[in-house]
N, C-alpha and C positions, 0 to 999 in steps of 0.2 A: 268463603271468608278466609282472610289471612290472619293467623294468630301466632304471636310469639309468647313463649313461656320462659320466664326468667327464673333461673335457679343456680345454685352454686356448684353442684357436682353433676357430672355427665351420667344420666341414668342408663345410657347404653354401654357404659364402661363397666359399672358394677352398681348393684342396688344395695345400698348399705343402711337403709332405713325407710321410714314411712314416706318422707318427702320424695325420695327417688322413685319409690314405687308408684306414688300418686302421679308424678310428672310423666313417668314412662307410660302408665296405663291411660292417662288422659291424652297424651300425644298419639297413641295408637288408636284410641277411640275417635278422636277428631279427624285423623287421617282417613280412617275407614268411612267416615261420613263425607269425605270429599274436600275437606278443608286443607289449605296449605299451612303446615305447622312448622314453626321454627322453635328450637330450644337454644337459648343463649346461656352458656354455662362456662365455668372455669375448668381447666384441665392442665395436665402436665405437657404443655407445648411451648416452644420458644416464641412463636409468633401466632397471631390469631389465624384460625383455619375454618373453612366451611366445608362440610362433607354431608353426605346423605346416608341415613341409616333407617332401614325399614320404613321408607317413605317420609321420614322427618328430616328437615334441614337442621343440622347441628352447627352452631356458630360457637366455636370453642376459643376462649380467651386464655392467655397465659396466667397461671396462678402464682407465678414467681416463687414457688416453693412454700407458700404460706400454709401454716397449720392453724386449725381452729376456725369455727364459723365466723366469729367476729372479725378476725384479720382477713379472711377471705372476702367477707362482705365489703370491707374497706377497699380491697383491691378491685372488686367488681365495680364499686362506685366510681373508682378512678377511670377504669377502662371501659366499663359498660355504658357510660353516659353517651358517648359518641355512637355506639352500636344501636342504642335505643333510638337516637335521633335518626339514624339511617333507616331503621325499620319503619319508624313512623312516617318518614318521607315517602315510603313505598306503600302507604296505607295499610300497614300491618298493625293490628290491635295488640297492644302489649298487656300481658297478664302476669301476675306474680305467682310463681310456683313454689316459692320458698316462704314458709310461714314464720311468724313470730320474731324473736330477738335477732335472728340472723338474716332477716329479709334484706336483700340488696336494695329493694325499692324503698326501704325505710330511710336509706341514706340519700336517695335521689329519686324523685317522683317525676316521670315524664309528663309533659303538659296534657297529652291526650290519652294517656294510659289509664286504665281502670285497675287500681291496685286491690287485689283480693287476698286477704290474709286468712290462712287456715290456723285456727287456735286450738292447740292441744291441751295446754295447761296455763294457768294464770298465777294466782297468788297462794293458793292453799298449800302447794308443795313447799314454798319458802317458809310459810307460817308454821308448817309441821316441823321443819328443821329447827326453827327458833324454839318451839315448845319442847322438842327433844333436848336441846341444850339446857333449858331451864330445869327440866325434870332430872337430868343427869348432873346438874350443877357445874356445867362447864362454862365458866364465866368468859374466858378468852374466846371460845368458839361462839358463844352467844353474842358477844360484841361484834365479831366478824359477820355472823349471819344477819344481824340487825342492819349493819351497814350495807351488806349485799342486797338485802330486801329493799331498802330505801333507794339504792341506785337502780335496781331492776324496776321498781315501781315508776320512777321518773322516766326510765327508758321505755317502758311499756306505754305510758301515756303518750310519749313522742311517736312511737311507731304506730300505735293505734290511730293517732290523729292523721297519719298519712294514708290510711286505708279508705277506700270507697265502700268496700263490703267486707264483712267478717263472716267466716264459715266456722262453725263449732263442731268438733268431732263427737260431742256427747251433750246430753241435756245437763249433766253435772257441770261441765265446763261453761255452758251457756248461763246457767244459774249463778255460777261463781262470778262470771263477767258482770252480770246484772247487779250482783251484791257489791263488788268492789269498784266497778266502773259505771255506776248508775248515771253519771253525768254525761256519758257518751251518747251522741245522737246518731251513731252509725247504723246503717241498715245491716241487720244480722240474720243469719240463716243457720238452721240446724241440719247437719248432714246425717241423716238416719241410715 
């Protein structure tokens, strides 16, 4: 099988968090099973390049010096769309390796791709911040946290609607999802 994993940073350059680690380990496992694996990511390059690392085809797109996951996702949406079309034309199955708010495929969903989002946290973290502001009587911060929560809630509904499958990293997060997004009809999995 030919599989492309879409992510923002190059896991062969450096592993800076859970997403990079998951993408790296998944690519190595799939390669060891005999699959043709592609990782499409952003990097500090002037023009897009394709190279092979540990049996994996890396398709690196220029990040244009962008900082932050949201800005990088917008850049990916701009340049990654044509790459995804080219991969799909070669019968490569596209899979999303970047979860949550910064998912490149939340901006653009290919026609034949199956978008799988890995969910680490949902609402409770933001609600805890709001409760802290109330407890400490920080009115200005409370107002900002409440606006942030509403914006993130709308954004989450948008990107969750783009997913075909949701994978939760814990039962706590799965239960939180069921509590706050009970209206979602997505197929969900718990990754134990």
